[in-house]
Every structure is written in structure tokens, then in C-alpha cells.
KEKE-3310 file (N, C-alpha, C; in steps of 0.2 Angstrom, whole numbers, plus 5000, padded with zeros to 4 digits):
npx = (4782:4766:4757:4745:4730:4723:4727:4728:4731:4742:4752:4753:4758:4770:4776:4776:4784:4796:4799:4801:4813:4821:4821:4826:4840:4845:4844:4854:4866:4866:4870:4882:4890:4892:4898:4910:4914:4916:4926:4937:4943:4945:4956:4966:4967:4972:4984:4991:4991:5000:5011:5014:5018:5028:5037:5038:5046:5058:5062:5065:5075:5085:5086:5092:5107:5119:5128:5123:5125:5129:5122:5110:5107:5104:5093:5083:5083:5078:5065:5059:5059:5048:5038:5036:5034:5023:5015:5013:5002:4993:4989:4985:4974:4965:4962:4957:4946:4939:4936:4926:4918:4913:4909:4897:4891:4888:4879:4869:4862:4861:4850:4839:4840:4836:4822:4816:4814:4801:4789:4788:4780:4776:4778:4779:4784:4795:4803:4804:4811:4823:4828:4829:4843:4860:4870:4885:4897:4906:4900:4888:4894:4901:4913:4928:4924:4920:4931:4940:4933:4934:4947:4951:4944:4937:4943:4953:4961:4965:4974:4983:4989:4994:5003:5010:5016:5023:5033:5038:5044:5053:5063:5068:5074:5084:5091:5098:5104:5112:5127:5127:5117:5107:5103:5091:5081:5078:5074:5060:5049:5051:5049:5036:5028:5030:5023:5008:5008:5010:4999:4987:4989:4986:4974:4967:4968:4962:4948:4946:4945:4933:4921)
npy = (5137:5140:5144:5137:5147:5142:5138:5124:5118:5125:5121:5108:5108:5114:5103:5093:5100:5100:5086:5082:5089:5084:5069:5073:5075:5064:5057:5063:5062:5049:5046:5052:5048:5034:5038:5042:5032:5023:5032:5031:5018:5023:5032:5023:5014:5023:5026:5015:5012:5022:5019:5005:5006:5013:5007:4995:4998:5002:4989:4982:4987:4986:4972:4969:4961:4972:4983:4997:5012:5029:5040:5034:5027:5037:5042:5032:5032:5044:5043:5034:5041:5050:5041:5037:5049:5052:5040:5043:5055:5051:5040:5048:5055:5046:5041:5053:5053:5044:5047:5054:5048:5041:5051:5057:5045:5042:5053:5052:5040:5045:5054:5044:5039:5048:5050:5038:5041:5049:5043:5031:5022:5014:5000:4994:5004:5009:4996:4997:5010:5005:4996:5005:5011:5013:5004:4994:4980:4983:4990:4983:4971:4963:4963:4952:4949:4963:4970:4963:4967:4980:4984:4977:4983:4990:5003:5001:4991:4997:5007:4999:4993:5002:5006:4995:4996:5008:5004:4994:5002:5010:4999:4995:5007:5007:4996:5001:5012:5009:5001:4987:4977:4969:4974:4981:4972:4973:4987:4986:4981:4990:5003:5001:4998:5011:5019:5015:5018:5031:5036:5032:5040:5052:5050:5048:5062:5070:5064:5067:5081:5083:5078)
npz = (5024:5027:5042:5052:5057:5070:5083:5090:5076:5073:5082:5078:5066:5068:5075:5065:5058:5064:5067:5054:5050:5059:5054:5042:5046:5052:5042:5034:5042:5042:5029:5027:5036:5029:5017:5022:5027:5014:5008:5015:5011:4997:4999:5003:4993:4984:4990:4988:4974:4970:4979:4975:4961:4962:4972:4965:4954:4961:4968:4957:4952:4962:4962:4952:4944:4944:4952:4964:4958:4966:4963:4959:4969:4979:4973:4974:4988:4992:4984:4992:5004:5001:5000:5011:5018:5012:5015:5029:5028:5022:5030:5040:5035:5033:5046:5051:5043:5047:5061:5057:5053:5063:5071:5063:5063:5079:5081:5071:5078:5092:5088:5087:5099:5106:5102:5107:5118:5119:5116:5127:5132:5120:5113:5101:5091:5100:5097:5083:5081:5088:5079:5068:5070:5066:5070:5073:5073:5083:5092:5096:5100:5115:5130:5124:5111:5109:5109:5101:5088:5089:5088:5077:5067:5051:5049:5059:5052:5041:5045:5049:5039:5032:5042:5040:5026:5027:5037:5028:5019:5026:5030:5017:5012:5024:5023:5012:5018:5029:5036:5039:5029:5034:5046:5044:5046:5059:5058:5051:5060:5069:5063:5059:5073:5077:5067:5068:5082:5080:5073:5080:5091:5085:5080:5093:5096:5089:5089:5102:5102:5093:5100)
capx = (4777:4760:4755:4736:4727:4720:4732:4730:4734:4749:4757:4754:4762:4777:4778:4776:4791:4802:4800:4803:4819:4825:4822:4831:4845:4847:4845:4861:4872:4869:4872:4887:4894:4894:4901:4916:4918:4918:4931:4943:4946:4948:4963:4970:4969:4976:4991:4993:4993:5006:5018:5015:5021:5037:5039:5040:5053:5064:5062:5066:5081:5088:5086:5097:5115:5122:5130:5121:5128:5127:5115:5104:5104:5102:5086:5079:5081:5073:5059:5057:5056:5043:5033:5035:5030:5014:5010:5010:4998:4987:4987:4983:4968:4961:4961:4952:4939:4937:4931:4920:4912:4910:4904:4891:4885:4885:4874:4863:4863:4859:4843:4836:4840:4831:4816:4814:4810:4795:4783:4793:4777:4774:4782:4779:4788:4801:4807:4805:4817:4828:4830:4832:4849:4865:4872:4891:4899:4910:4894:4884:4896:4902:4919:4933:4921:4920:4939:4942:4930:4937:4955:4952:4938:4940:4948:4960:4965:4967:4979:4989:4991:4997:5009:5014:5019:5027:5039:5042:5049:5059:5067:5071:5080:5088:5095:5102:5110:5115:5134:5124:5109:5103:5100:5084:5076:5075:5069:5054:5045:5052:5044:5029:5025:5029:5018:5003:5006:5009:4992:4983:4989:4982:4966:4964:4969:4955:4942:4943:4943:4928:4915)
capy = (5134:5145:5142:5139:5152:5140:5136:5118:5116:5127:5118:5102:5110:5115:5098:5090:5102:5099:5079:5082:5092:5079:5066:5074:5078:5057:5053:5066:5059:5041:5046:5056:5042:5029:5041:5044:5024:5023:5038:5027:5013:5028:5035:5016:5012:5029:5025:5007:5013:5026:5015:4999:5008:5016:5000:4989:5001:5002:4981:4980:4990:4983:4965:4967:4963:4978:4987:5003:5018:5033:5043:5029:5026:5044:5043:5028:5034:5050:5042:5030:5046:5053:5037:5037:5055:5052:5037:5046:5060:5047:5038:5053:5056:5039:5041:5059:5052:5038:5049:5058:5041:5039:5057:5056:5038:5043:5059:5048:5035:5049:5055:5038:5037:5054:5048:5033:5044:5052:5037:5026:5016:5011:4994:4993:5010:5007:4992:5001:5015:5001:4993:5010:5012:5010:4998:4991:4974:4984:4994:4978:4966:4964:4959:4950:4952:4970:4972:4961:4971:4986:4983:4974:4984:4992:5008:4999:4987:5002:5010:4993:4992:5008:5005:4989:4998:5013:5000:4991:5007:5012:4994:4996:5013:5006:4992:5005:5016:5005:4997:4979:4977:4965:4976:4982:4968:4977:4994:4985:4981:4998:5009:4998:5000:5018:5022:5011:5021:5038:5036:5029:5045:5058:5048:5050:5069:5074:5063:5072:5087:5083:5077)
capz = (5027:5030:5048:5052:5063:5075:5090:5089:5070:5072:5086:5075:5061:5071:5077:5060:5053:5067:5066:5047:5050:5063:5049:5037:5049:5054:5034:5032:5046:5038:5021:5027:5039:5024:5013:5025:5026:5007:5007:5017:5005:4991:5000:5003:4985:4979:4990:4986:4968:4970:4982:4970:4955:4964:4975:4960:4951:4965:4969:4952:4951:4966:4962:4946:4948:4945:4959:4963:4959:4971:4960:4960:4978:4981:4969:4978:4996:4992:4983:4998:5011:4999:5001:5020:5020:5009:5019:5036:5027:5019:5036:5044:5032:5035:5052:5050:5038:5052:5066:5056:5052:5070:5072:5061:5066:5085:5079:5070:5085:5098:5087:5087:5106:5110:5100:5110:5126:5117:5117:5131:5133:5113:5113:5092:5090:5103:5094:5076:5082:5089:5072:5062:5074:5061:5073:5071:5076:5089:5097:5097:5104:5123:5132:5120:5106:5108:5110:5093:5083:5089:5085:5069:5062:5045:5051:5061:5048:5036:5048:5051:5032:5029:5045:5037:5019:5030:5040:5023:5016:5030:5029:5011:5014:5030:5018:5008:5022:5035:5033:5039:5028:5039:5051:5040:5049:5065:5056:5048:5067:5074:5060:5059:5078:5078:5063:5072:5087:5080:5069:5085:5096:5080:5082:5099:5098:5084:5092:5109:5100:5089:5104)
cpx = (4772:4757:4749:4735:4724:4726:4733:4733:4740:4753:4758:4758:4767:4779:4780:4783:4796:4803:4803:4811:4824:4825:4827:4839:4847:4849:4854:4867:4872:4871:4880:4894:4895:4898:4909:4919:4921:4925:4938:4948:4949:4954:4968:4972:4973:4983:4995:4995:4999:5012:5018:5019:5028:5040:5041:5046:5058:5067:5066:5073:5087:5089:5090:5104:5121:5123:5126:5124:5126:5120:5108:5103:5101:5094:5081:5078:5076:5066:5055:5055:5050:5037:5031:5032:5022:5010:5008:5003:4992:4985:4982:4975:4963:4958:4956:4945:4935:4933:4927:4914:4909:4907:4898:4886:4884:4879:4868:4860:4858:4851:4839:4835:4835:4823:4813:4811:4804:4790:4786:4787:4775:4780:4784:4784:4795:4806:4808:4812:4824:4831:4832:4839:4853:4868:4881:4892:4900:4905:4891:4889:4899:4911:4924:4929:4921:4926:4943:4940:4932:4944:4956:4946:4942:4944:4954:4963:4968:4973:4986:4992:4995:5004:5014:5020:5024:5035:5043:5047:5054:5064:5071:5077:5084:5093:5100:5108:5115:5123:5131:5117:5103:5100:5091:5080:5073:5072:5062:5050:5046:5047:5037:5025:5025:5025:5011:5002:5005:5001:4986:4982:4985:4976:4963:4964:4964:4949:4942:4942:4936:4921:4913)
cpy = (5139:5141:5143:5145:5149:5136:5129:5115:5118:5122:5110:5103:5110:5110:5094:5092:5100:5090:5080:5084:5086:5071:5066:5074:5069:5056:5057:5064:5052:5042:5048:5051:5036:5032:5041:5036:5024:5027:5033:5022:5017:5030:5028:5014:5016:5027:5018:5008:5016:5020:5007:5001:5011:5011:4996:4993:5001:4995:4980:4980:4987:4976:4963:4966:4967:4982:4995:5009:5022:5038:5040:5028:5031:5043:5039:5030:5039:5047:5038:5035:5049:5048:5036:5042:5055:5047:5038:5050:5056:5043:5042:5055:5052:5040:5047:5057:5047:5041:5052:5054:5043:5044:5058:5050:5039:5048:5056:5044:5039:5052:5050:5037:5042:5052:5042:5037:5047:5048:5031:5020:5011:5006:4994:4999:5010:5001:4994:5005:5011:4998:4999:5013:5008:5004:4995:4985:4976:4987:4987:4973:4969:4960:4959:4953:4960:4972:4969:4966:4978:4987:4981:4976:4988:4998:5005:4996:4992:5005:5005:4992:4997:5008:5002:4992:5003:5009:4997:4996:5009:5007:4995:5002:5011:5002:4995:5009:5013:5001:4990:4980:4974:4968:4980:4980:4970:4984:4993:4986:4987:5002:5007:5002:5007:5020:5021:5016:5030:5040:5036:5037:5051:5057:5052:5058:5071:5071:5067:5078:5088:5079:5081)
cpz = (5029:5035:5048:5058:5067:5078:5089:5082:5070:5075:5082:5069:5061:5072:5072:5056:5059:5067:5058:5047:5054:5058:5045:5039:5051:5047:5033:5036:5043:5034:5023:5031:5034:5019:5014:5026:5021:5005:5009:5013:4998:4992:5000:4997:4983:4981:4989:4978:4967:4973:4978:4965:4957:4967:4970:4956:4954:4967:4962:4949:4957:4966:4956:4950:4948:4950:4959:4962:4964:4969:4960:4966:4980:4979:4973:4985:4997:4989:4989:5006:5007:5001:5008:5022:5019:5013:5025:5033:5025:5025:5039:5041:5033:5042:5053:5047:5044:5057:5062:5054:5058:5073:5071:5063:5073:5085:5077:5075:5090:5095:5089:5095:5110:5108:5103:5117:5124:5118:5122:5131:5127:5113:5104:5090:5094:5099:5086:5076:5084:5082:5067:5064:5068:5064:5069:5075:5082:5094:5099:5102:5112:5125:5126:5113:5103:5106:5102:5087:5085:5086:5079:5065:5056:5045:5054:5056:5043:5038:5049:5044:5030:5034:5041:5031:5023:5033:5034:5020:5020:5029:5023:5011:5020:5026:5015:5011:5027:5032:5034:5036:5032:5044:5050:5044:5054:5064:5055:5054:5070:5070:5060:5065:5078:5074:5067:5077:5087:5077:5075:5089:5091:5081:5087:5101:5095:5087:5098:5108:5096:5094:5109)
residu = (UNK:UNK:UNK:UNK:UNK:UNK:UNK:UNK:UNK:UNK:UNK:UNK:UNK:UNK:UNK:UNK:UNK:UNK:UNK:UNK:UNK:UNK:UNK:UNK:UNK:UNK:UNK:UNK:UNK:UNK:UNK:UNK:UNK:UNK:UNK:UNK:UNK:UNK:UNK:UNK:UNK:UNK:UNK:UNK:UNK:UNK:UNK:UNK:UNK:UNK:UNK:UNK:UNK:UNK:UNK:UNK:UNK:UNK:UNK:UNK:UNK:UNK:UNK:UNK:UNK:UNK:UNK:UNK:UNK:UNK:UNK:UNK:UNK:UNK:UNK:UNK:UNK:UNK:UNK:UNK:UNK:UNK:UNK:UNK:UNK:UNK:UNK:UNK:UNK:UNK:UNK:UNK:UNK:UNK:UNK:UNK:UNK:UNK:UNK:UNK:UNK:UNK:UNK:UNK:UNK:UNK:UNK:UNK:UNK:UNK:UNK:UNK:UNK:UNK:UNK:UNK:UNK:UNK:UNK:UNK:UNK:UNK:UNK:UNK:UNK:UNK:UNK:UNK:UNK:UNK:UNK:UNK:UNK:UNK:UNK:UNK:UNK:UNK:UNK:UNK:UNK:UNK:UNK:UNK:UNK:UNK:UNK:UNK:UNK:UNK:UNK:UNK:UNK:UNK:UNK:UNK:UNK:UNK:UNK:UNK:UNK:UNK:UNK:UNK:UNK:UNK:UNK:UNK:UNK:UNK:UNK:UNK:UNK:UNK:UNK:UNK:UNK:UNK:UNK:UNK:UNK:UNK:UNK:UNK:UNK:UNK:UNK:UNK:UNK:UNK:UNK:UNK:UNK:UNK:UNK:UNK:UNK:UNK:UNK:UNK:UNK:UNK:UNK:UNK:UNK:UNK:UNK:UNK:UNK:UNK:UNK)
# end
């Protein structure tokens, strides 16, 4: 960009250039936030596909009348252990992507908020800037509605689903390992609750380091 020799024109050009940079920054944050939101679903679909194929094969063998031999039992337990580990890694990836979504989202919102300070007396501009904000149900709700929107948002539900699958896989492994297979009924809620708590702790850790 070539600046004008006139101080007034140069100031206007610099202001326009600054506004263009801010607008592009806002659009960049907004597009990246939506991409991260979509990416969460990709991770979940990928894990569902792998867990579904392996899980179906395991359940099919376990439901057959023939007693499991030791070699098959070991293979199934190893496969379940791999699925549990993969589930935790996918869950962590989903949490990480969710935090990135929130970071881009908040950056975009802060740009609009600061823009509103520029012309506080212009009601039409204030209304336009307010409507330009991305907004989510969790951010716009209050009280109980806000709590429900936060605890049962897309990112939270993804974590719950991953945790339920991990709990199911641990329960199946417990049924194969424990002397009383019925004890696996206790392993399922315990493993699910542990997975939810672990992913939440991971989320709080990386969120605090990203702000």
C-alpha cells in the first residue's frame, strides 16, 4: 500500500488498513472456530467406525456357544485395551479441539466488543456489531438454562459418548478377567465416571494454559 503525502489522507489510509486487518482477523477466528467444531465430529465418527468394527467382531465371538480358548481371550482383552487407550486419545483430541473452538470464538467476540467502544453513541452501529457476534446458547443463556447448555453442549456430549464407549469396553474386559462376570456391571459406571472426570480435568488444564 502506497501512503499519501497528505497527513490527513495518510491517517485515513492507515485507519482503513487497520480496520481491514481487524476484519480479516475476525473472519479468520470465526472460520477457524467453525472448522474446529466440525473437526470434533470427525474425530468421533472415526472412533465410532473403528470401535464399531472391532466391537462387533468381539461381541460376535463372545456370543457364540463355544467356550473361549486362552489365546482368543488374550486377543480380545488386548483389542479392548487398545480401544480404551485409543478412546482416551480421541477424547483428548476432541477436548483439545473444543478448547481451540472456544479460544477462536472468544477472540472473535472480543474484536466485536472492542469495536463497540469506538462509537458508543451510534445506536445503529452498536446494534449491527451486537448482531455480528457469533453467540452460542451457552453464552446467551442464564441460570439453569446456562448450566444445562454448558453441560449438554455438543463438546460435552462428545465427551460423554466417548466415556460411555470406554466404560463399555472396560466392562467387557472385566467380564473376561474377573472370576464373577456379573462384577462387570460395576466396572461400567466406574470406568465411565473416571473417563468423564479425566477428560474434564484435561480440559481445565489446557483451557487455563490457553487464556
